[in-house]
C-alpha positions as CSV (number, residue, x, y, z in Angstrom):
1,K,59.8,40.9,123.5
2,E,59.5,39.1,120.2
3,A,63.3,39.2,119.8
4,M,63.8,37.8,123.3
5,T,61.4,34.9,122.6
6,T,63.3,34.0,119.5
7,V,66.7,34.2,121.1
8,L,65.6,32.1,124.1
9,F,64.2,29.5,121.8
10,V,67.6,29.2,120.0
11,L,69.4,29.1,123.3
12,N,67.2,26.2,124.4
13,E,68.2,24.4,121.2
14,L,71.8,25.0,122.1
15,G,71.3,23.4,125.5
16,E,70.9,26.5,127.7
17,D,67.5,26.1,129.3
18,F,65.6,29.2,130.6
19,P,62.3,29.4,132.5
20,E,59.3,30.6,130.6
21,E,58.4,32.9,133.5
22,V,61.2,34.0,135.9
23,S,60.1,33.8,139.5
24,P,61.8,35.3,142.5
25,E,62.9,31.8,143.5
26,D,64.6,31.5,140.1
27,V,66.5,34.7,140.7
28,Q,67.6,33.6,144.1
29,T,68.8,30.2,142.9
30,A,70.7,31.8,140.0
31,M,72.5,34.3,142.4
32,I,73.5,31.5,144.8
33,S,74.7,29.3,141.9
34,T,76.8,32.1,140.4
35,Q,78.3,32.9,143.8
36,R,79.4,29.3,144.2
37,L,80.8,29.2,140.7
38,L,83.0,32.2,141.3
39,D,84.0,31.3,144.9
40,G,87.8,31.6,145.3
41,Y,88.4,33.2,141.8
42,S,90.6,36.3,141.7
43,K,91.0,38.8,138.9
44,E,94.2,37.0,137.8
45,D,92.3,33.6,137.9
46,I,89.6,34.9,135.6
47,V,92.1,36.3,133.1
48,G,93.9,33.0,133.2
49,V,90.9,30.9,132.4
50,P,91.5,28.9,129.1
51,R,89.9,30.2,125.9
52,L,86.5,28.7,125.0
53,K,86.9,26.3,122.1
54,D,83.4,24.7,121.9
55,E,81.8,26.6,119.0
56,K,78.3,25.7,120.2
57,K,79.1,27.3,123.6
58,Q,80.6,30.3,121.9
59,W,77.4,31.0,120.1
60,A,75.4,30.5,123.2
61,V,77.5,33.1,125.1
62,K,77.2,35.5,122.1
63,L,73.4,35.2,122.0
64,M,73.2,35.7,125.8
65,D,75.3,38.9,125.4
66,F,72.9,40.0,122.6
67,L,70.0,39.3,124.9
68,T,71.2,41.2,128.0
69,P,70.3,44.8,126.9
70,C,66.9,43.5,125.7
71,A,66.3,41.9,129.1
72,F,67.4,45.0,130.9
73,M,64.6,47.0,129.1
74,V,61.9,44.4,129.1
75,S,62.5,41.6,131.6
76,P,65.1,42.6,134.3
77,R,64.5,39.5,136.3
78,L,66.1,37.5,133.5
79,L,69.5,39.3,134.1
80,P,70.7,37.1,137.0
81,I,69.7,34.0,135.0
82,L,71.7,35.2,132.0
83,A,74.7,36.0,134.2
84,N,74.5,32.6,135.8
85,H,74.5,30.8,132.4
86,M,77.4,32.9,131.0
87,I,79.6,32.4,134.1
88,N,78.8,28.7,134.2
89,I,80.3,28.4,130.7
90,L,83.2,30.7,131.6
91,V,84.2,28.5,134.6
92,K,83.5,25.1,133.2
93,D,84.3,25.4,129.5
94,G,86.4,28.5,129.0
95,A,86.3,32.2,128.3
96,C,85.5,34.3,125.2
97,K,85.3,38.1,125.1
98,E,81.5,38.0,125.6
99,S,82.0,36.2,128.9
100,A,82.9,39.6,130.4
101,F,79.3,40.7,130.0
102,G,78.3,37.9,132.2
103,L,80.6,39.3,134.9
104,S,79.5,42.9,134.5
105,N,75.9,41.7,134.6
106,Y,76.5,39.8,137.8
107,S,78.2,42.9,139.2
108,L,75.0,44.9,138.7
109,C,72.9,42.1,140.1
110,L,75.0,42.0,143.3
111,I,74.5,45.7,143.8
112,T,70.8,45.7,143.0
113,L,69.7,42.4,144.6
114,R,72.2,41.8,147.4
115,H,73.4,45.4,148.1
116,D,76.9,44.0,148.1
117,Y,78.6,47.0,146.7
118,E,82.2,46.0,147.2
119,A,81.7,42.6,145.5
120,G,79.8,44.2,142.6
121,Y,82.6,46.7,142.1
122,S,85.2,43.9,142.2
123,Y,83.5,41.8,139.5
124,G,83.1,44.9,137.3
125,K,86.9,45.2,137.4
126,M,87.3,41.5,136.6
127,A,85.1,42.1,133.5
128,I,87.4,44.9,132.3
129,A,90.5,42.9,133.0
130,L,89.2,39.9,131.0
131,L,88.4,42.1,128.0
132,E,91.8,43.8,128.2
133,S,93.4,40.3,128.0
134,F,91.5,39.7,124.7
135,G,92.4,43.2,123.4
136,A,88.6,43.6,122.6
137,M,88.5,47.4,122.6
138,G,84.9,47.7,121.3
139,S,83.5,45.4,123.9
140,L,85.7,47.0,126.5
141,Q,84.1,50.4,125.9
142,K,80.6,48.8,126.1
143,V,81.3,47.3,129.5
144,K,82.9,50.6,130.7
145,C,79.8,52.4,129.6
146,M,77.5,50.2,131.6
147,L,79.7,50.1,134.7
148,Q,80.1,53.9,134.9
149,N,76.4,54.4,135.1
150,M,75.4,51.4,137.3
151,V,78.4,50.5,139.5
152,N,81.4,52.8,139.4
153,Y,79.6,56.0,140.4
154,L,79.1,54.3,143.8
155,F,82.8,54.5,144.4
156,E,84.4,57.1,142.1
157,P,83.9,60.9,141.8
158,I,81.0,61.7,139.6
159,Q,83.1,64.1,137.6
160,S,85.4,61.2,136.8
161,T,82.7,58.7,135.8
162,A,81.1,61.3,133.6
163,N,84.3,61.9,131.7
164,V,84.8,58.1,131.2
165,L,81.3,57.9,129.6
166,L,82.3,60.6,127.1
167,E,85.6,58.7,126.4
168,S,83.5,55.5,125.9
169,Y,81.3,57.3,123.4
170,E,84.4,58.2,121.3
171,G,85.7,54.7,121.5
172,L,82.3,53.2,120.5
173,R,81.9,55.5,117.6
174,A,85.3,54.5,116.4
175,T,84.3,50.9,116.3
176,G,80.9,51.6,114.6
177,D,78.8,50.7,117.6
178,N,76.3,53.6,117.3
179,E,73.7,52.1,119.7
180,F,76.0,51.9,122.7
181,A,77.7,55.2,121.7
182,C,74.4,57.0,122.0
183,L,73.6,55.2,125.2
184,A,76.9,56.6,126.6
185,L,75.8,60.1,125.6
186,S,72.5,59.7,127.3
187,M,74.2,58.5,130.5
188,Y,76.9,61.2,130.2
189,T,74.4,64.1,130.2
190,D,72.5,62.6,133.2
191,Q,75.7,62.5,135.2
192,L,76.9,65.9,133.9
193,I,73.8,67.7,135.4
194,M,74.4,66.0,138.8
195,S,78.1,66.8,138.8
196,G,77.3,70.5,139.0
197,C,78.4,71.3,135.5
198,L,77.2,74.7,134.4
199,L,73.7,74.4,133.0
200,P,74.2,76.4,129.8
201,V,77.0,74.0,128.9
202,V,74.8,71.0,129.6
203,E,71.9,72.6,127.6
204,K,74.1,72.9,124.5
205,K,75.4,69.4,124.9
206,C,71.9,67.9,125.2
207,E,70.8,69.7,122.1
208,E,73.8,68.6,120.2
209,F,73.7,65.0,121.4
210,A,70.0,64.5,120.8
211,L,70.4,65.7,117.2
212,R,73.5,63.4,116.8
213,S,71.5,60.4,118.1
214,M,68.7,61.1,115.6
215,R,71.1,61.3,112.8
216,L,72.6,58.0,113.9
217,H,69.1,56.5,113.9
218,Q,69.1,55.8,117.6
219,L,65.6,57.0,118.4
220,Q,65.5,55.4,121.8
221,Y,68.4,57.5,123.1
222,C,67.3,60.6,121.3
223,R,64.1,60.3,123.4
224,N,66.1,60.1,126.6
225,L,68.3,63.1,125.6
226,C,65.2,65.2,124.8
227,C,63.9,64.5,128.3
228,T,67.2,65.5,129.8
229,H,67.3,68.6,127.6
230,N,63.8,69.6,128.7
231,R,64.8,69.2,132.4
232,V,67.7,71.6,131.9
233,L,65.6,74.1,130.0
234,S,63.2,74.2,133.0
235,L,66.0,75.3,135.3
236,T,67.6,77.8,132.9
237,G,64.3,79.4,132.3
238,N,64.3,78.7,128.6
239,A,61.5,76.1,128.5
240,E,59.0,78.3,126.8
241,G,61.4,79.4,124.1
242,K,62.6,75.9,123.0
243,N,60.9,72.6,122.5
244,P,63.4,69.7,122.5
245,F,60.8,67.3,121.3
246,H,60.6,68.8,117.9
247,L,63.2,66.2,116.9
248,L,60.5,63.5,117.4
249,R,57.7,65.2,115.4
250,D,58.0,62.6,112.6
251,N,57.1,60.0,115.3
252,D,53.9,61.9,116.4
253,I,55.7,63.2,119.5
254,A,55.3,66.9,120.1
255,T,55.5,67.2,123.9
256,E,56.8,65.3,126.9
257,D,53.2,64.2,127.6
258,D,53.1,62.6,124.2
259,L,56.3,60.7,124.9
260,L,55.1,59.5,128.3
261,Q,51.9,58.2,126.8
262,E,53.9,56.4,124.1
263,S,56.2,54.9,126.7
264,L,53.3,53.6,128.9
265,S,51.4,52.2,126.0
266,T,54.4,50.3,124.6
267,G,55.8,49.1,127.9
268,R,59.0,51.1,127.8
269,S,59.4,51.3,131.6
270,G,62.9,52.7,131.4
271,L,61.7,55.7,129.3
272,S,58.7,56.2,131.6
273,Q,61.1,56.3,134.6
274,Q,63.3,58.8,132.8
275,I,60.3,61.1,132.4
276,Y,59.1,60.7,136.0
277,F,62.6,61.4,137.2
278,S,62.9,64.5,135.1
279,R,59.6,65.7,136.4
280,M,60.5,64.9,140.0
281,F,63.8,66.7,139.6
282,T,62.3,69.8,138.0
283,S,59.4,70.0,140.5
284,F,61.9,69.8,143.4
285,W,64.0,72.6,142.2
286,L,61.0,74.8,141.4
287,K,59.7,74.2,145.0
288,K,56.7,72.1,144.0
289,Y,57.4,69.5,146.7
290,N,54.0,67.7,146.6
291,K,54.6,67.1,142.9
292,A,58.2,66.0,143.4
293,A,57.0,63.4,146.0
294,E,54.2,62.3,143.6
295,F,56.6,61.8,140.6
296,A,59.2,60.0,142.8
297,A,56.5,57.5,143.8
298,Q,55.6,57.0,140.1
299,F,59.3,56.5,139.4
300,R,59.6,53.8,142.0
301,N,56.4,52.1,141.0
302,A,57.3,51.8,137.3
303,G,58.5,48.2,137.8
304,R,62.3,48.1,137.3
305,I,64.4,46.1,139.7
306,S,67.9,47.2,138.5
307,M,69.6,50.0,140.4
308,R,71.0,52.8,138.3
309,F,72.6,56.2,138.7
310,I,69.2,58.1,138.7
311,D,67.8,55.8,141.4
312,I,70.3,57.3,143.9
313,Y,69.4,60.8,143.0
314,C,65.7,60.1,143.1
315,T,66.2,58.9,146.7
316,F,68.0,62.2,147.5
317,Y,65.5,64.6,146.1
318,E,62.5,62.6,147.3
319,G,64.0,62.6,150.9
320,L,64.4,66.4,150.9
321,A,60.9,66.9,149.4
322,V,59.2,64.7,152.0
323,F,61.0,66.3,154.9
324,H,59.7,69.7,153.7
325,L,56.2,68.2,153.5
326,A,56.5,66.7,156.9
327,R,57.3,70.1,158.4
328,C,54.3,71.6,156.7
329,S,51.9,68.9,157.7
330,T,49.5,69.3,160.7
331,D,48.1,65.8,160.2
332,K,50.1,63.3,162.4
333,V,49.4,60.3,160.1
334,I,50.5,62.2,157.0
335,K,53.5,63.6,158.7
336,S,54.5,60.1,159.9
337,K,54.2,58.8,156.4
338,W,56.5,61.5,155.1
339,M,59.0,61.1,157.9
340,D,59.2,57.3,157.3
341,I,60.1,57.9,153.6
342,G,62.7,60.6,154.6
343,E,64.3,58.5,157.3
344,K,64.7,55.6,154.8
345,S,66.5,58.0,152.5
346,V,68.9,58.9,155.3
347,D,69.5,55.2,156.0
348,R,70.4,54.5,152.4
349,F,72.8,57.4,152.2
350,K,74.5,56.2,155.3
351,V,75.5,53.1,153.4
352,W,76.3,54.8,150.1
353,Q,78.5,57.4,151.6
354,E,80.7,54.7,153.1
355,H,81.7,53.8,149.5
356,S,82.0,57.3,148.1
357,S,82.2,60.3,150.5
358,W,83.0,62.4,147.5
359,N,79.6,61.8,145.9
360,F,77.3,61.2,148.8
361,E,78.7,62.7,152.1
362,N,77.2,66.1,151.5
363,K,73.8,64.6,150.6
364,L,73.8,62.5,153.8
365,Y,74.6,65.6,155.9
366,L,71.8,67.6,154.2
367,L,69.2,64.9,154.7
368,Q,70.3,64.5,158.3
369,A,70.0,68.3,158.8
370,E,66.4,68.2,157.4
371,C,65.6,65.2,159.6
372,H,66.9,66.9,162.8
373,R,65.0,70.1,161.8
374,C,61.7,68.1,161.6
375,A,62.4,66.6,165.0
376,G,63.1,70.1,166.5
377,E,66.8,69.2,167.2
378,N,68.0,72.6,166.1
379,D,71.6,72.3,167.3
380,N,72.1,69.1,165.4
381,A,70.4,70.5,162.4
382,D,72.7,73.6,162.4
383,A,75.8,71.5,162.5
384,K,74.7,69.2,159.7
385,Y,73.7,72.1,157.4
386,L,77.2,73.6,157.9
387,A,78.8,70.2,157.2
388,A,76.7,69.7,154.1
389,I,77.8,73.1,152.7
390,E,81.5,72.5,153.4
391,S,81.3,68.9,151.9
392,A,79.6,70.1,148.7
393,R,82.1,72.9,148.3
394,R,85.1,70.5,148.9
395,H,83.8,68.0,146.3
396,R,83.0,70.7,143.7
397,L,79.2,70.2,143.7
398,L,78.3,73.8,143.1
399,H,74.5,73.3,142.8
400,E,74.3,71.2,146.0
401,E,76.4,73.8,147.8
402,G,73.7,76.3,146.8
403,L,70.9,73.9,147.8
404,A,72.5,73.4,151.3
405,M,72.8,77.2,151.6
406,E,69.2,77.7,150.6
407,L,67.8,75.2,153.1
408,Y,70.1,76.5,155.8
409,A,68.8,80.0,155.2
410,S,65.2,78.7,155.5
411,F,66.2,77.0,158.8
412,L,67.8,80.2,160.2
413,E,64.7,82.3,159.3
414,E,62.5,79.7,161.0
415,T,64.7,79.9,164.2
416,G,64.6,83.7,164.3
417,E,68.0,84.5,162.9
418,S,66.9,86.7,160.0
419,E,70.2,88.5,159.3
420,K,72.1,85.3,159.1
421,S,69.4,83.9,156.9
422,K,69.6,86.8,154.4
423,T,73.4,86.2,154.2
424,R,73.0,82.5,153.5
425,L,70.3,83.1,151.0
426,S,72.5,85.6,149.1
427,L,75.2,82.9,149.0
428,A,72.8,80.3,147.7
429,I,71.6,82.7,144.9
430,E,75.3,83.3,144.0
431,C,75.8,79.5,143.6
432,Y,72.7,79.2,141.5
433,E,73.7,82.1,139.3
434,K,77.1,80.5,138.6
435,W,75.3,77.2,137.9
436,G,73.0,78.9,135.4
437,A,69.7,78.1,137.1
438,T,68.0,81.3,136.2
439,A,64.5,80.0,137.0
440,V,65.6,79.0,140.5
441,V,67.2,82.4,141.1
442,K,63.9,84.2,140.0
443,L,61.9,82.1,142.5
444,L,64.3,83.0,145.4
445,H,64.2,86.7,144.5
446,N,60.4,86.6,144.5
């Protein structure tokens, strides 16, 4: 916050005025202004913009680029204001390589605030094209890193975006940008879990990358990686034998509880959300659905407005958890509350799967199956479970194939088809064994 205050003061001295407190009206005004500035510009037009000559303006854009990651962590409402100022200079005065961060920032704002996914994806591509025209490889890897975790996963197969994040890490290390390199590792491990990569592989990578981040003095991303590592250990059944937080012992952090308290007391909402997400994810897979719903609510209420990769998956697991709770509830008011949350999850995935059937089709089908099941629409539920299983298998999402099998087995048992249920449960266990989720397998055997 202190760094942001200093940079904003310097920007004001350079003629770039920012509000002391950003209101929703300021955000709306900035978004409309940016849309008008870029109206009619193609990717070729952006690449062809004359180079920025005004040294004062160059420094202003550089400072706004520096400020963007700080704003993302501390004051997300400032992001559309920063994007507006950077793009205003791009259009009216000329382009420098840092102008691309204004475009990528606007890309994220379009997705988060306007839910305009196609336009957001398009402006992300413009940002990359502009950097390529400058030959700015270090900056190019930074933008790619951010876009893979906040924009491109909405359109491209998760296995692909995860690989690009790893490539970005290598490129960023080569240019000496250790901070963004470790950010790329943190994002990569998050996506690797959700891609269905074998958990023992992910476990080793988390351990390796957390240690690497600590050695590179990137404590912030070491914290994130420790959380991810802890999440994986809970599923592999190795949580009691290893403590990933031992890397943070010099910072008085011995457990995840210690890390959560530190994040809450210091206002690190991003880290708090990472912990709530990890706890929600683990609780869901270990069948603690009340806890999963509780942590999902804490995740949502942590105060961030930007949409990220983990927001999508929070919506998915929360939706499945609350449908389970709705089925188990005898209180009409409570059941209605759970159904409302679950139905909103279905509606969101209807939109998301239009942009990437590879990543989201199976999730939509599974949420719809659970919704039909709650409503007693058994024929529809049966068809959606089978569609979810097939879609997950086709898109190489091993863990979600197993999950669809497991929930289908539960449904079949509930509808009196015990033999079919046993077959499906065996297939679910087979998927989980391949995935390496030993703790989940033990639960199902019990």
